[in-house]
N, C-alpha and C positions, 0 to 999 in steps of 0.2 A: 734404851732411852735412859737420858739422865735428867736429873732433877730441873737444872737451870742451865742454860747456855747464855753467857754474856759476851756480848760483841762489842769490842773496843777496850784496849787495854790503857786507857788514860785514867786520870784520878776517879772518874765516876765509875769506870768498870772495876778498877781495882777495889774501891771501898765496897760497892755493891758485892762482888765477888767474895771478899773478906767476910763481910757480916754474914752473907748467906752460909759460906762453909762453916763458919763459926758456929752457926745455929743449927748446924747439922745435914744441910743440903749438900748433894754431891754436884759440883759446878765445873763447868768447862768454860774457860776465857779464851777468846780467839783475838788475836792482834794481827793486823795486816803487816806491820812494821816488825823489825827486829828489836825494838824498843819498848819498855813499858815506861808509863808516865805522861804520855802525851805531852802538851806543852810545858809540864814541869820536870825539868831536866837541869843538868849543871854543865858548864865548861870551865876551862881553867885559862884565864889571861894574866900574863905576867906573873905566873906563880900562885894567883889566887883563886880558889874554887869559888866560882859565881853562879846565881841562877840563870838559866839561859833565857827566861821568859818572866813569869809572876815570881816576884819578890815578897809578896805580901798577901794577906787575905782580909776581906771586910768581917767587921764584927758586928753586923747588923743583926745576925744570930750567932749562937754558941757553937754552931756545928762544927767548925774545924778546930776550935779550942778543945772541945769534948773529945773529939778524934785524936788530937795530939796528946791529950792526957792518956787515953787507952793506947796509943802506940808508944808510950814512955817518954814522950817528949814535953810534958806538961810544964817542967821547968825551963824549958828550953824557948818558950814563947815569950817574945819581946815587943816592946811598943817603939815606934820611930820617934826620932828627935820631934820635940814640941813647937820647932820653928815654923813647921809647916811648909806647903808649896805655895807658888806664885802662878800668875797666868798671864800671858800676852795676848792682847786684844788684836782686832783686824787691823787697827792703825797703829800697831808697835808699842802702844803703852802696856806697861808692867805694873802690877800690884799684887799684894798677897790676896790668896782666895779667901772671899768672906767666910765666916766662921759657921753660919747657920744655915748652910744651904745642903742641898740634896742633888747631885749631879749639876750642880751650878744653879739650882732653882732657889733662889733666896727666901728663907723663912721669916726673915724681916726686911722688907724691901727698902725700909728707910734708914737701916743700920749704916753707921758711918764708913764701913768697910765696903758695903754694896754701893753707896754714892760715890766712893772713890774710884769704882770701875765705871759705873754706868752713867753717872751725873744725875743732878736733881730732877730733871724733866722726865727721864726715862725711870727713875725710883718713882715718882710720883704716879705714873702710868701703871707701874706694878702693883702700887699700893691699891690701885682701883679693883684690883683683884677681890679684894675684901666686900666690895659694893656688889659684885655680879653675882647674880643667881649660879647656884652650885652647878646646875645642868649644863652651863657653858663651858663648852670644851671637854665635857666629862666623856664624850663618845668619840673623842678625837682618835684617828688612826694611828698617829706617830706623836712621839713625845714631843716634837718640835711644834707641832700644830697645838697641842694642848697647851704649851707655854706661851705661844704666839697668842692664842685667844685669851688666856688668862692674864698675862703680864706684858704683853706686847714684844715688838720686834726687836728691840734694842736690847732687852734684859736676855732673849734668847741668843742673839749674835754676841754680845759682850761676854757673858757669862757661861749660858749653857753650852754653846757650840764647842769653845775651847776645851772645856772639861769633858765633855762627852766624846770629842774627837780624840782627845789624850786616852781617855780610859777605855773607850770601845772602838776605836778606829772607824767611827761611822758618825755621819752627819745626824743630828736629833730627828730629822724630818725622814729617816729611813729606819728608826728604831720603834719597836712596839713597847708603849710605856708598861704594858703587863710583864714583859719579859726583862727590861733594865730597871724597873722601879716597881716590884711586885707590892700592891696593896696602896699604890699612890691615887689610883683612879677611885677606890673605894673611900678613902680617906677625904679626898675632895667632897664627895657626896655626903660625907658624914659630918666633916668639919665645916663645911660651906666656903672655903677658899682654898686655893692652892697653898699659899703661904702657911696657913694653919695646918693644912694635911702635912707639908714638909716638916713643921716642928713636931707634929703628933707622931710622925714617923721617926723622926730623930730620938724623941723621948722614949719610945718604945726599944730602941736599940740598946744593945749592951753598953752599959756605963764605961767611960774612958776613952781611949783612941778610937778612930773610925776604922782604923786597920791595925793589924799587928803581922809580925813574921815569926820566923824559927831562927834562932842564933845558929849561924852555919849554913842557912840558906832554907827555903820553902822546900826545896828537893828533898830535904831530909825526911819529909812525910812520905814521899815515894820509896826512900830506901827502906823504911820500915815496913810499907805497905807490901812491896815485893817481897820483903822477907816472909810476912804472914802469908803469902800464897804457898810457901812450901810448909809452914808451920800448921796451916789447915786443910792442906792437900788439894789445893786447888789445881785442876789439870790445865796448865797454861800452854797454849800453843800459838808461838810466834810464826811469824811469815805465814800466817793462815788468815787470808782475806775472805769476808762475807761477801757472796754474790748474790744472795736473796734472803730476805729475812722474812719468816711467817710466824704464827702466832705459836706453832709448837715445833718448829723446825728452821735450821739454819744451812743453807748450802754454802760450802766453803770451798776454795782452791788454795793450794799452797804455791809458794814460789816454783816449786818443782813441776806445777802443773798437774798434781793430783787433786782429784775433787771428793768431796765427802758430804753427805747429808746427815747432820747432826739433830737427832730428834730429842725433844725436851718437853717437861711438863709446862716449864715457863721459859719465855724469851726476854731478855734485857738487852736493848741496843743504845749505844751512845753515838751512832753514826746514823746517817740517812739510808735508806733502803735503797741500794744502787739499782734495783730491778723496778723500782717504782718511781724514781726521780732522777734527773738528769744530774743532780748535784746542786747544793746549795749556792745562793749568791753571795759571793765573799769580795771583801778588799784583800790585801795583802800587807803585811808589816815586816819592815825590817828593822832589827835592833842592833844598833852599833855601840860596844862597849869601849870605852878608852880607860886606860889606867895611865895617870897623869902625875908628874912629879913637880908640882908647881905650888909653892906655899902661899902665893896670893889667894888660894882658894880655900885657905885654913878659915877665913872670915865668913864662910858660907854666905855668899852675897845674895844667893835667891833662895835661901832657905833649903829644903830637901828636894828642890827641883821647880821645873815649870812646866804648865800646860800651855799650848799654842793654838791660837786660831789657825786654821788652814790657810787663810790668805794673808797672814802677817807678813809685812815685807821684809826682804832680805834674809829670811829663815827658812829652811827647807824642812827642818826636823819638826815634828809634832809634838814632841814632848822630851824633856830631859828630866832625869833623876840623878841628883848629887848623892849617889848611893852611900858614900862614906860619911856624909852628913846624916842622912836619914837612918842608917844603923850604927850605932856606937860600937857594936861588936865587929863590923866590918872595917870600921877606921881602925880599930886596934891591930886587925890581922894584916891592914894594908900597910903599917909603919909608917906613916907620914905621906904616903902617896894618896891619891884622890881617885875614886872609881866613879865615870860619869856614864850613864846610859841613855842613849839616844834613839828614838824611834822614829820611824818614817814610814809614811804611807807608800806602797806600791802599786802598780798597775798589774794586771793579769800576766805579763811577761816578767815580773819580777823587777823591774827596773824602777826605780824611785820616780814617781809620777811628776815630781818638780825639778827633775834633773833632764832637762832637753839634751838630747844627744849623746846621754849616756850610752855607753855599749851594752847589748844584750849579752849577760852570761847567766848559764844556767846554775842555779844553786838550789840544792836539794832541800826541801821544807825541813826545818828542825835540825839542819846539820851547821855546826859552828865552824867558821872559816877565819883564818888569820888575816889581818889587815895590815898593809903596809902605810904607816903614817903619813908618808909622801904621796901616795897615790890619790886618785880622785875620790874614793870614799873617805879615806883617812883624813884628807884635807878638809873635805866638805863638813865632816864631824866636827873637826876642831875649829873650823870657822863657825859653825852653828853654836858650839858650846861657848865660843868667845862672844858671841852676839847674845845669848840667853843668860850668860852668868856675869857679863860684863868685866870679864878679866882676859885679857889677850892670850891665848893657848898657841903657841907654836908646835909645829910637829915636832920639833926637837925635844919638846917637853913630855911627847907621849911615849911611854915605856913599854906599853903592850896594847894591842887592839884587836878586835875580833868582830865578826858580824854573823848574824844568823836571821833566816827569813822564816816567818810563820805566816800562815793563813789567817786572815782577820776573822771576827766573830760572825757566825751565821745571822744573816739578817732575816732568814724565814725559819719555821719550825720543821724538824725532819718530817719526811713523808714516811711514816711505817704503819703496817697493816694493823688492823684492828685485833687487839689482844696482846701486841707487843708493847712491852713496857718502855717508854722512852726515858733515857737518863742523859746526862751529860749535857754539854754545850748545846747540841744539836736539839735537844727539846727545852732546856731550862735556862738557855741563855750563859753567857761567859760570867766567870766569876766563881772563886773556889767555895765561897761561903753558901750560894745557891746550889752548886753543884754537889757537893758533899750532902748537905741536908735533902736534897731529892733523891739521891742515891741510897742514903741509909733509909729513908721513908719507904722507897720501892722494896727495897730488901725485906723490911720489917713487914710489909703487908704480904708479901709471899710467904714469910715463915709464918704468919699467923694463919696463912689460908691452909 
């Protein structure tokens, strides 16, 4: 018997294993793939080392910042450019994202930047939120229904849908507010309106930028966590997949077909139990990265990027990040070139859902593949970047490109046996801030016991 078995070697598993082992527990960590870090990895495009997925973390709590300090990266934490991001509505209008919102929910419905997006009529409807009883919408099963009941359909469609689709790759009607906006429902009941609830949650957040990053890439957090697996003598077993997860035991199978039953005092899991569920309901995400040599982009025409309504005309990307505007350290490393990151929703087959007739090609999840700027994917990305940034980008201006596919966020909580501690996205939702905080809390509770 060991003290703790941790299932899953993503950020949640690494953080929990590190804290437990540092606290004196004997820890076995099993990971089905051959790579640690989950979605936080790096790839190299046109000679630049870049994050393959998340390039920032929310500062609604200080969990990631404190972890960075403990890992020796405290001086490497950096804030994005202050110009902020834009959004594109269903009818193709573009505007800067309002400043006082939460997932697009406005904290000040009559503010000028909200009026610029939704218009006066919709803003007045949203303002009626302050007159409604606090119980209205408080038990809504989805974030979309909560906003619809409190502020109306147009605020939901023009503001919340493009932002949530860009951040969570899912429509607000398919997201549990308690998973994507913890504390929002309670704040609504306490403050008496959704707008005041948003302002209250923002006031409680860490002062400064809503997100931060790590100079050199968020992936540096994983580099240090992996190093600590050896420092604190965590028994890491790659290519070892859990086939059943119980309160005090985990059944595993290696790629070679060997099976083993790992018995432990405590079990933590960042994945659903394959013996109890057919698997989570997920969308897919394809991230296409372009490195572009085009000086017209120096003016940052859309700030740090844009979030796009899923039904916006003429654009298939759901979001674009102008990474060399967002991160000054990356602009310096790029030497005058521009890094653009476009994300696409995909179907279960991995083909972009908005690309009818595209050939089905098998792309391993989490694997970075080079892209030819002149093929269908490269041309599509350049066209979408041109439409979103307002600057024509020819394939000849693309000096490097790559794509990687990921699964989307889980829309349902992990199915785990009683006594198994759920950590990671499957239990706490996507987002490094929440994942790190929950993993550390779980480890602390075990050490206290």
